[in-house]
N, C-alpha and C positions, 0 to 999 in steps of 0.2 A: 646561231644567227651570225652572219658575217657582217663585216663593217659596211659593205655595200648595201645590204638589206636594211641596216639601221639608218643609213643615210637616206635611202629611198623612203622609208617609213616616216622619218622626220620631215623630209621635203614634202610629202603628201599632207602631213598635218599643218605645216606652215602654209602651204598653198590653200588649203581649206580655210584656214584662219584669215588669210588675205582675201579670199572670195567673199567672206561674210562682211567685208567693209561696205559692200553694196547695200546691205540691210540698213546700215547707219545712214547712208545717203538717201535711201528711200524714206526713212523716218523723218529726216530733215525736209525732204521734198513734200511729204504729206503735211507737216507743220506749216510750211510756207503756203501751201495751197489753201488750207482752211483759215490761216491767218489773213490771207488776202481776201478770202470769201467774207470774213467778218468785217473787214475794212470796207469792202465794196457794199455790203448791206448797210453799214452805218452811214455811208455817203449817199446812197440812193436806195432806199427801202423798196421802191417800186419795182426794181429789177431782181427781187429776191428769188423768184422762181427760175428765171433764166440763169442767174449766177449759181444757183444750187445745182442745176443740170451740168453746168460746166465744171463745178467743183467735184461732183461725183465722177465725171469722166476723167478729170485729172487724177483723182484718187485711184481709180481703177488702173489707169496706165502706170502710175507710180508704183502701185502695189504689184503689178505684173513684173516690173523690174526687180523688185525685192524677191519675188518667187523665183525668178530666173537665177539670181545670185545664190539663193539657198539651194536650188537644184544643182548648180555647178559645184557648190561646196560639198554636197552629198556625193556627187559623181566623182569628185577628186578623192574623197575618203573611201568610198565603197566600191568603186569600179576598177 
């Protein structure tokens, strides 16, 4: 194994690690969404159904970003 191959392998692992920071951001985003959902329900319980629909939509979109980040990390490692 040459020095160039070692550098490329280490750069791929570093890049994949950096790509997983998107997973932490998605976790923070999901926490903010459901925290705001609970605050909204406590302030106005009559809007529970409408707020729940919006919270689930926000959760799905935020989770999609996490899956994209995970996909890029795997692409960097194994492609």
